[in-house]
Structures are given as structure tokens and as C-alpha cells.
C-alpha positions as CSV (number, residue, x, y, z in Angstrom):
1,X,43.2,230.1,-69.4
2,X,40.7,229.8,-66.3
3,X,38.5,232.4,-67.9
4,X,38.4,230.4,-71.3
5,X,37.6,227.3,-69.5
6,X,34.6,228.8,-67.7
7,X,33.2,231.0,-70.4
8,X,32.0,228.8,-73.2
9,X,30.7,231.4,-75.2
10,X,33.7,233.7,-75.5
11,X,36.0,230.4,-75.7
12,X,34.1,229.3,-78.8
13,X,34.2,232.8,-80.3
14,X,38.0,232.7,-79.9
15,X,38.3,229.4,-81.3
16,X,36.2,229.7,-84.5
17,X,35.3,233.3,-84.6
18,X,38.5,234.1,-87.0
19,X,38.2,230.9,-89.0
20,X,38.4,231.8,-92.7
21,X,35.8,229.4,-94.3
22,X,34.9,231.6,-97.3
23,X,31.7,233.1,-95.9
24,X,31.0,235.1,-92.8
25,X,27.8,232.9,-92.2
26,X,29.6,229.7,-92.1
27,X,32.1,231.2,-89.6
28,X,29.3,232.2,-87.4
29,X,27.7,228.9,-87.6
30,X,31.0,227.2,-86.7
31,X,31.1,229.3,-83.6
32,X,27.5,228.2,-82.5
33,X,28.5,224.5,-83.4
34,X,31.6,224.7,-81.2
35,X,29.7,226.2,-78.4
36,X,27.0,223.6,-78.4
37,X,29.5,220.8,-78.7
38,X,31.7,222.2,-76.0
39,X,28.9,222.3,-73.5
40,X,28.2,218.5,-73.7
41,X,31.0,217.0,-75.9
42,X,29.9,213.3,-75.0
43,X,26.5,213.7,-76.4
44,X,25.5,213.2,-80.1
45,X,25.1,216.1,-82.5
46,X,21.2,216.1,-82.5
47,X,21.4,216.3,-78.6
48,X,24.2,218.9,-78.7
49,X,22.4,221.0,-81.2
50,X,18.5,220.5,-80.5
51,X,16.9,222.9,-82.7
52,X,15.9,221.1,-86.0
53,X,17.0,224.1,-88.1
54,X,20.3,224.7,-86.5
55,X,21.2,221.0,-86.7
56,X,20.5,221.1,-90.4
57,X,22.9,223.9,-90.5
58,X,25.5,222.0,-88.4
59,X,25.3,218.9,-90.9
60,X,25.6,221.2,-93.9
61,X,28.8,222.7,-92.4
62,X,30.2,219.2,-91.5
63,X,29.3,217.9,-94.9
64,X,30.8,221.0,-96.7
65,X,33.3,219.2,-99.2
66,X,35.4,222.6,-99.5
67,X,35.9,222.9,-95.8
68,X,38.8,221.3,-94.2
69,X,40.3,220.2,-90.8
70,X,43.1,222.9,-91.4
71,X,40.7,225.7,-92.0
72,X,38.6,224.9,-88.9
73,X,41.6,224.5,-86.7
74,X,43.8,227.2,-88.0
75,X,42.8,229.9,-85.3
76,X,43.4,227.4,-82.5
77,X,46.8,226.2,-84.0
78,X,47.8,229.8,-84.4
79,X,46.8,230.7,-80.8
80,X,48.6,227.8,-79.6
81,X,52.0,228.6,-81.5
82,X,51.8,232.3,-80.3
83,X,51.3,231.1,-76.8
84,X,54.5,228.8,-77.1
85,X,56.5,231.8,-78.5
86,X,56.1,233.5,-75.2
87,X,57.5,230.8,-73.2
88,X,61.1,229.9,-72.6
89,X,60.9,226.3,-73.2
90,X,57.9,224.5,-75.0
91,X,57.6,220.7,-75.7
92,X,55.8,219.8,-78.9
93,X,54.7,216.3,-77.8
94,X,53.7,214.2,-80.7
95,X,51.8,211.1,-80.9
96,X,49.7,208.9,-83.5
97,X,46.4,207.1,-82.6
98,X,44.0,205.0,-84.6
99,X,40.3,206.1,-84.9
100,X,38.4,202.9,-85.1
101,X,35.2,203.0,-87.3
102,X,35.2,199.1,-87.9
103,X,31.5,199.2,-86.3
104,X,30.4,201.4,-89.1
105,X,31.1,199.3,-92.3
106,X,29.3,201.8,-94.7
107,X,31.5,204.7,-93.9
108,X,33.8,205.8,-96.9
109,X,37.3,207.3,-96.8
110,X,38.7,204.8,-94.3
111,X,41.7,202.5,-94.5
112,X,43.1,199.3,-92.6
113,X,44.0,199.7,-88.8
114,X,45.5,197.3,-86.2
115,X,46.0,193.9,-87.7
116,X,44.5,195.2,-91.1
117,X,41.0,193.7,-90.4
118,X,39.8,196.9,-88.8
119,X,38.8,200.1,-90.7
120,X,39.5,203.8,-89.6
121,X,41.9,206.7,-89.7
122,X,45.2,207.5,-88.3
123,X,45.4,210.7,-86.4
124,X,48.6,212.4,-85.7
125,X,48.5,215.3,-83.1
126,X,51.1,217.8,-81.9
127,X,50.5,219.2,-78.3
128,X,52.3,222.2,-76.9
129,X,53.3,221.6,-73.5
130,X,55.0,223.8,-70.8
131,X,57.1,221.5,-68.7
132,X,57.3,221.7,-65.0
133,X,56.0,219.8,-61.9
134,X,52.5,220.2,-63.2
135,X,52.9,220.4,-67.1
136,X,50.6,222.9,-68.9
137,X,49.0,222.2,-72.2
138,X,48.8,225.3,-74.3
139,X,46.9,223.6,-77.0
140,X,47.1,221.7,-80.3
141,X,49.9,223.0,-82.6
142,X,49.1,220.7,-85.7
143,X,47.0,217.8,-86.5
144,X,46.9,215.5,-89.7
145,X,44.8,212.5,-90.7
146,X,46.3,209.7,-92.6
147,X,44.7,206.8,-94.3
148,X,46.8,203.7,-94.3
149,X,47.4,202.1,-97.5
150,X,49.0,198.7,-98.3
151,X,52.7,199.0,-99.4
152,X,53.2,198.7,-103.0
153,X,55.1,195.5,-104.2
154,X,57.7,195.7,-105.2
155,X,58.1,198.9,-103.0
156,X,60.0,201.7,-104.8
157,X,63.6,202.4,-103.6
158,X,64.0,205.0,-100.8
159,X,60.4,205.6,-100.3
160,X,58.4,205.8,-97.0
161,X,54.7,205.5,-96.1
162,X,52.5,208.6,-95.6
163,X,52.4,207.1,-92.1
164,X,56.1,207.2,-91.5
165,X,56.3,210.9,-92.9
166,X,53.8,212.4,-90.2
167,X,56.6,213.1,-87.8
168,X,58.7,215.3,-90.2
169,X,55.6,216.9,-91.7
170,X,54.3,218.1,-88.3
171,X,57.6,219.4,-87.4
172,X,57.8,221.5,-90.6
173,X,54.2,222.6,-90.2
174,X,54.8,224.0,-86.7
175,X,57.6,226.2,-87.9
176,X,60.4,227.9,-86.4
177,X,60.5,229.3,-82.7
178,X,61.3,233.1,-82.1
179,X,64.8,233.9,-81.1
180,X,65.8,233.1,-77.6
181,X,62.9,230.4,-77.2
182,X,63.5,226.7,-77.3
183,X,60.9,224.4,-78.9
184,X,61.7,220.7,-78.2
185,X,59.8,218.1,-80.3
186,X,59.1,214.9,-78.2
187,X,58.2,211.6,-79.6
188,X,58.0,207.9,-78.8
189,X,59.8,204.9,-80.8
190,X,57.8,205.8,-83.8
191,X,59.7,209.2,-84.3
192,X,63.2,207.6,-84.3
193,X,63.8,208.7,-88.0
194,X,66.7,210.6,-89.3
195,X,64.5,212.7,-91.7
196,X,62.5,213.8,-88.6
197,X,65.6,214.8,-86.6
198,X,67.1,216.7,-89.6
199,X,63.8,218.5,-90.1
200,X,63.7,219.7,-86.5
201,X,67.4,220.6,-86.5
202,X,66.9,222.7,-89.9
203,X,64.3,224.8,-88.2
204,X,66.4,225.7,-85.1
205,X,64.5,223.4,-82.9
206,X,65.5,220.4,-80.8
207,X,64.2,216.8,-80.5
208,X,63.9,214.2,-77.7
209,X,63.0,210.9,-78.9
210,X,62.9,207.3,-77.6
211,X,65.4,205.2,-79.3
212,X,64.0,202.3,-81.4
213,X,66.9,201.8,-83.8
214,X,70.4,200.5,-82.9
215,X,72.0,203.2,-85.2
216,X,75.6,203.4,-86.2
217,X,77.4,206.2,-84.6
218,X,80.0,208.3,-86.0
219,X,83.2,208.4,-84.1
220,X,85.2,210.2,-86.7
221,X,88.7,208.7,-87.2
222,X,88.6,207.2,-83.8
223,X,88.9,203.3,-83.4
224,X,86.4,202.0,-81.1
225,X,85.2,198.7,-79.7
226,X,82.2,196.7,-81.2
227,X,80.1,197.7,-78.3
228,X,80.6,201.5,-79.1
229,X,79.6,201.4,-82.8
230,X,75.9,201.3,-82.3
231,X,73.7,203.7,-80.2
232,X,71.9,201.2,-78.0
233,X,74.9,199.0,-77.4
234,X,77.0,202.0,-76.5
235,X,74.2,203.4,-74.2
236,X,74.1,200.1,-72.3
237,X,77.9,200.3,-71.6
238,X,77.6,203.7,-70.1
239,X,78.4,203.7,-66.2
240,X,75.7,204.9,-63.8
241,X,76.3,208.5,-62.8
242,X,73.2,209.1,-60.6
243,X,70.7,207.0,-58.6
244,X,67.2,208.1,-57.8
245,X,63.9,206.3,-56.8
246,X,60.9,206.3,-59.0
247,X,57.2,205.8,-57.7
248,X,55.6,203.6,-60.1
249,X,51.7,203.5,-59.8
250,X,49.6,200.5,-59.7
251,X,48.4,199.3,-63.0
252,X,47.1,196.1,-64.6
253,X,46.2,194.6,-61.3
254,X,49.8,195.2,-60.1
255,X,50.5,197.1,-56.8
256,X,52.4,200.4,-56.7
257,X,56.0,200.2,-56.1
258,X,59.3,202.1,-55.8
259,X,61.7,201.5,-58.4
260,X,65.4,202.0,-58.0
261,X,66.7,203.8,-61.1
262,X,70.0,204.6,-62.5
263,X,71.0,207.3,-64.9
264,X,73.7,207.8,-67.5
265,X,74.4,210.0,-70.5
266,X,77.0,210.8,-73.0
267,X,77.4,212.9,-76.3
268,X,77.1,211.0,-79.5
269,X,77.0,211.9,-83.2
270,X,74.4,210.4,-85.5
271,X,75.2,210.2,-89.2
272,X,73.0,210.2,-92.0
273,X,71.7,206.9,-93.1
274,X,73.9,205.1,-95.6
275,X,70.8,203.8,-97.5
276,X,68.3,206.4,-98.1
277,X,67.3,209.0,-100.7
278,X,70.4,211.2,-101.9
279,X,68.9,214.6,-100.5
280,X,69.0,212.9,-97.0
281,X,72.1,210.5,-97.4
282,X,74.4,213.6,-98.0
283,X,73.3,215.6,-94.9
284,X,75.9,216.2,-92.2
285,X,75.8,214.2,-89.1
286,X,73.8,215.5,-86.0
287,X,75.4,216.1,-82.7
288,X,73.2,214.6,-79.9
289,X,73.2,213.2,-76.5
290,X,72.1,209.7,-75.5
291,X,70.3,209.4,-72.0
292,X,69.7,206.0,-70.4
293,X,67.6,205.5,-67.3
294,X,67.0,201.9,-66.2
295,X,65.7,199.8,-63.2
296,X,68.1,197.7,-60.9
297,X,67.0,195.0,-58.5
298,X,63.5,194.8,-60.0
299,X,61.1,192.6,-57.9
300,X,60.9,188.9,-59.4
301,X,57.2,189.4,-60.3
302,X,58.2,192.3,-62.7
303,X,58.3,190.9,-66.3
304,X,60.2,193.7,-67.8
305,X,62.3,196.2,-65.7
306,X,62.1,199.8,-66.7
307,X,64.5,201.1,-69.4
308,X,64.3,204.2,-71.5
309,X,67.2,205.1,-73.9
310,X,66.5,208.5,-75.2
311,X,68.4,210.8,-77.7
312,X,68.2,214.6,-77.7
313,X,69.8,217.5,-79.4
314,X,69.4,219.6,-76.2
315,X,72.9,219.7,-74.6
316,X,73.0,217.5,-71.6
317,X,76.0,217.7,-69.2
318,X,74.7,217.5,-65.6
319,X,72.6,215.2,-63.5
320,X,70.0,218.0,-63.4
321,X,69.9,218.3,-67.1
322,X,69.8,214.5,-67.6
323,X,66.8,214.3,-65.1
324,X,65.1,217.1,-66.9
325,X,65.3,215.3,-70.2
326,X,63.7,212.2,-68.4
327,X,61.0,214.3,-66.9
328,X,60.3,216.0,-70.4
329,X,59.8,212.6,-72.0
330,X,57.1,211.9,-69.3
331,X,55.0,214.5,-70.7
332,X,54.7,212.5,-73.9
333,X,51.8,210.7,-71.9
334,X,49.7,214.0,-72.1
335,X,49.4,213.3,-75.9
336,X,47.8,209.9,-75.0
337,X,45.7,211.5,-72.6
338,X,44.5,214.0,-75.3
339,X,43.6,211.1,-77.7
340,X,41.7,209.5,-74.9
341,X,39.8,212.9,-74.3
342,X,38.8,212.7,-78.1
343,X,37.6,209.1,-77.9
344,X,35.9,209.2,-74.5
345,X,35.3,212.8,-73.8
346,X,34.0,213.8,-77.4
347,X,33.1,210.1,-78.2
348,X,34.8,210.8,-81.8
349,X,34.6,207.1,-82.9
350,X,30.9,206.9,-82.2
351,X,30.0,209.7,-84.7
352,X,27.9,208.0,-87.6
353,X,28.9,210.2,-90.5
354,X,29.1,208.6,-93.9
355,X,32.3,210.1,-95.1
356,X,35.8,210.0,-93.6
357,X,36.3,213.7,-94.5
358,X,33.2,214.5,-92.5
359,X,35.2,213.2,-89.5
360,X,38.2,215.2,-90.3
361,X,35.9,218.4,-90.2
362,X,34.4,217.2,-87.0
363,X,38.0,217.0,-85.6
364,X,38.3,220.7,-86.2
365,X,35.7,221.1,-83.4
366,X,36.8,218.1,-81.2
367,X,40.3,218.9,-81.3
368,X,40.2,222.2,-79.3
369,X,37.4,220.8,-77.0
370,X,39.6,217.8,-76.1
371,X,42.3,220.5,-75.0
372,X,39.6,222.1,-72.8
373,X,39.2,218.7,-70.9
374,X,43.1,218.5,-70.3
375,X,43.3,222.2,-69.3
376,X,40.3,221.7,-66.9
377,X,42.5,219.2,-65.0
378,X,45.4,221.4,-65.0
379,X,43.4,224.4,-63.4
380,X,42.2,222.1,-60.7
381,X,45.6,221.1,-59.8
382,X,47.4,224.4,-59.7
383,X,47.1,227.4,-57.4
384,X,44.6,225.7,-55.1
385,X,44.7,228.6,-52.5
386,X,43.5,231.2,-54.6
387,X,39.7,232.5,-53.9
388,X,37.2,230.8,-56.0
389,X,35.4,234.1,-56.4
390,X,38.3,235.3,-58.7
391,X,37.8,232.8,-61.4
392,X,34.2,231.6,-61.0
393,X,31.0,233.5,-61.3
394,X,29.1,233.8,-57.9
395,X,26.0,232.1,-59.2
396,X,28.0,228.8,-60.0
397,X,29.5,228.9,-56.5
398,X,26.2,229.5,-54.9
399,X,24.8,226.5,-56.7
400,X,27.7,224.1,-55.8
401,X,27.2,225.2,-52.2
402,X,23.6,224.4,-52.3
403,X,24.4,221.1,-53.8
404,X,27.1,220.3,-51.3
405,X,26.4,222.0,-48.1
406,X,29.7,221.2,-46.5
407,X,31.2,224.0,-48.7
408,X,30.2,226.6,-46.4
409,X,33.9,227.9,-45.7
410,X,34.7,231.4,-46.4
411,X,36.4,232.2,-48.3
412,X,36.0,229.3,-50.6
413,X,39.4,228.4,-52.4
414,X,39.6,227.4,-56.0
415,X,40.9,224.0,-54.7
416,X,37.8,223.5,-52.6
417,X,35.7,224.5,-55.5
418,X,37.3,221.9,-57.9
419,X,37.1,219.3,-55.2
420,X,33.5,219.8,-54.9
421,X,33.1,219.6,-58.7
422,X,35.0,216.3,-58.6
423,X,32.8,215.1,-56.0
424,X,29.8,215.7,-58.1
425,X,31.7,213.7,-61.0
426,X,32.0,210.8,-58.5
427,X,35.3,211.4,-56.8
428,X,35.1,210.2,-53.2
429,X,38.3,212.2,-52.0
430,X,39.7,209.4,-50.0
431,X,43.6,209.6,-49.2
432,X,44.2,206.7,-51.5
433,X,42.1,207.9,-54.4
434,X,44.7,210.4,-55.6
435,X,43.7,213.8,-57.5
436,X,40.7,213.6,-59.7
437,X,41.3,213.0,-63.4
438,X,39.8,214.8,-66.3
439,X,37.1,212.3,-66.8
440,X,35.7,212.8,-63.2
441,X,36.2,216.7,-63.4
442,X,34.4,216.9,-66.6
443,X,31.4,214.8,-65.5
444,X,31.1,217.1,-62.4
445,X,31.5,220.3,-64.4
446,X,28.8,219.4,-66.8
447,X,26.5,218.4,-64.2
448,X,27.2,221.8,-62.2
449,X,26.7,223.7,-65.6
450,X,23.3,221.8,-65.9
451,X,22.4,222.9,-62.6
452,X,23.3,226.5,-63.1
453,X,21.6,226.7,-66.5
454,X,18.5,225.5,-64.8
455,X,18.6,227.9,-62.1
456,X,19.1,230.8,-64.6
457,X,16.1,229.6,-66.7
458,X,14.0,229.2,-63.6
459,X,15.1,232.6,-62.4
460,X,13.8,234.0,-65.9
461,X,10.5,232.3,-65.6
462,X,9.8,233.8,-62.1
463,X,10.8,237.1,-63.2
464,X,8.3,237.1,-66.0
465,X,5.6,236.0,-63.7
466,X,6.7,239.1,-61.4
467,X,6.3,241.2,-64.4
468,X,2.8,240.0,-65.2
469,X,1.8,240.5,-61.6
470,X,2.7,244.0,-61.7
471,X,0.5,244.5,-64.9
472,X,-2.5,242.8,-63.0
473,X,-2.8,244.3,-59.4
474,X,-5.5,241.8,-58.3
475,X,-3.4,238.8,-59.3
476,X,-1.9,237.0,-56.4
477,X,1.6,238.2,-55.5
478,X,4.6,236.2,-56.9
479,X,7.8,236.2,-55.1
480,X,11.2,235.0,-56.4
481,X,14.5,236.5,-57.6
482,X,14.6,239.7,-59.4
């Protein structure tokens, strides 16, 4: 992964070199566009491409009616799924975000967003993540764009909107894991849907979702009290089985604090909905586990103490397993980070195309590039003691040292290298600053790449002058790099 981050040309070839676009020239053009965009993802297309002829070709590809997001993204999606097949456990983190183009009223192919007054698209992404102390993003496993439409009135019986179907469609599109590998689909409250859970289980996968509905439970022939008949009610009756502290970071002008958490879990059986289409209503119940973690003795200024009620099909019997399920769910925020990379790092919402379909094709490039931004942060935070020379070319290290003379230590570690890159991006490195985020790292990395490109260009000019001096013995000698 480190080498693909650092070698933009090779990375672009891997992302789009095998894209089946119907013409080898289109595929090669896609590689060139991807490479140019990856070098400066936050710039406009004219700034990224530069050359007028190449820019015309880029617009031609992005306006090509027969090309789709799926065609452009297929190599990346397939690589992600292959990488996921080589892991013991992979989380497929799903999330939906709004792409807001309200500021571009002439753009076609959009629908209502927000309160209905805005215009844009809904983007549903599936990130493949290897869980752990430092979760590793393997890539995007699937994406789909949905245009929200007003619900028909009267609404046909047992129908759901395209927006509500994205979870199950994504789970089906990702496919089945190989034997011996556990794939877990992770979703927020929007994924609390029996069709989604059923689709996941039908493909020999698991789910971990945050509960939104106080569903009826199936207790067989057993008589239970009213507090046990529904999922949320039952979860809140479970006695605490474990206590642990949780460090809550500062946010929204509220100071950081340590929350005292409790943990409880139990098996449950979730029946098919009584009111639903026949093909779903007659499905067998799903065996699952409910996991509740909640805050006790919250400070008075906290408006809403922390509480998560999760359901999962992954067997959960011990404290370690229950804590692991909670930790898995925290990886869901990586999907939000990913969408932020698209909006801020790739400025997807500022692209001024006339058609919504053009934005979908643009996502075929911005989607993998946003993954690079997240992977850059992961690399900077893992294995910091490795020698920088093992992962970074010598010229880049030399330029960074020239720019930051304090990095004169030998050998330079990869941790020192990325700390220097973060400093170029504006990170001050104070104890209370925390580790640099992807925005800071990417700013520094772009700046360093510009310095390296300038050094190589200048070296080429000096070499050419030296060559001319050799042809003209009477000319003044020219010194410089060879």
C-alpha cells in the first residue's frame, strides 16, 4: 500500500489500466486523467490537466454517454474485494451522503436533498476496512448514486424507495466471501432493515447495525413480559456485565472528558416483518445478538449521555467479543471521513458539469483518489520506526531535509518523515495537537511533491545546459547535477 501511495503513475495504471471502456484509447486516457487528478485532487480539471488538447479529451471522456461509474470503478472495486478475500475479518462499512449542487441551478439529473429545497444526488459507498487498533482501509467495494424522488401518493403497498434499497443492493453487489473469511456489513440507523439483514445472511456474511426500530422479538412459545417483547425495550433491561472508561474527544466547543461506560449483551431472535412483501414476510427469523453500551453518571452539562444499541449476527458471548463489536462499529466513521475526502479533498461538489451523469463518471476517478487520502493517514500512523529509505525515494527525502533542516537525524524513520510532511501541511506537532489528520498530511504531501517536481525539472534544465557546453568548448562552464 505504501508504494501505491507514493507512485502516482503506477497507482493510476493499476486503478484504470484494466478498465473495460470499449476502446483502448479511452482506457489510456482514463489512466492519464486519473494520474493528473491524483496529483492535485483539490484543483479544477483545467488546472489538473493543463494541456488544452488533453483537457478536451478529458471532457470528452467525462461527457461520454456510454461510460458509467461502474465501468470506471470496476478495477478498483475488484482489487478491493480481492484484498478483502485475503483477510480473516473485513468490515464493509456503508454510509450514504448528500452531494449538494444547489449552487449550480442549471445542472440536470439531480433531485431534492435536505429539506427538499436543495438539489443534488445521494451517494452510497461501501468501504472495506480491516479492523484493529489502527483500522486499515482496503478500498471501496461498491458505490451507487441515487436520485431522490417524491413518494407517490397513494403509495403502492409494500414498496420502498430507491434510497431505502441501497443497503441491500450494496450487500448483494459486494458478493460472497471465500470459505473461512468473515465479512461483516456495518451500518448506521438507516441500515436497520430486515431486507438488508436477510440479504447479508443469504450470502454467508454478517451484519452489525445500530438499532433504529423497536422491533418485535420472537421468543417462540415462551411467555415473556411486555419489557421483553421489543428489541430496544429488552436491551435496556439487560444488567451491566462490564464497565470501562471511554475517552470522549473535545467537539462543538465542549471539552474532552472520560465517560464511564457499561456494557451488556444477549442473544435475540428477529422475526420477519408481519407487514411486508410476501417474499420477505415468509422468511425464517434471524438469530442475532443485541449489544448495548451506555454512559452512567454523565456530567450535568452533557445534554444526551452516550448510548449505542447494536444488533449483530456475529456470535457474541464474552466481554472481549462484546467490546470488539463496539470497536467494530466505531470504524463506521471512516465512511464519513471518506465522504469528507470526496467533498473537501476532491472538491466533488464544486465541479461545474451540466449533467448529473457527468458527476457519476467523475466519481469513477474521485472515488479511488479519496481512498488514497485515507490510506495516506494510515501509513503515517503505522510502523513509524521503519527506515524512510525503504518506502520513499531518496530525492524526496533530500528535498524534505533541505526544507526542514531539523530532520538531519540518521537514519530518518518513516514516522519522522511523515511528521515533517505534516509540518509542511501546517501541523505544529504540539503535545495537545494529536496526530495529523488526512487534510494536513495531504496538504504537506502535495507541497512536497511540487518541490520534488520542481527539483527534477530544474535538474533537467541544468543537464541540458551541460550538454550544450560540451558541444561548444569556448562556452563558459556550467555546473550542476548530472
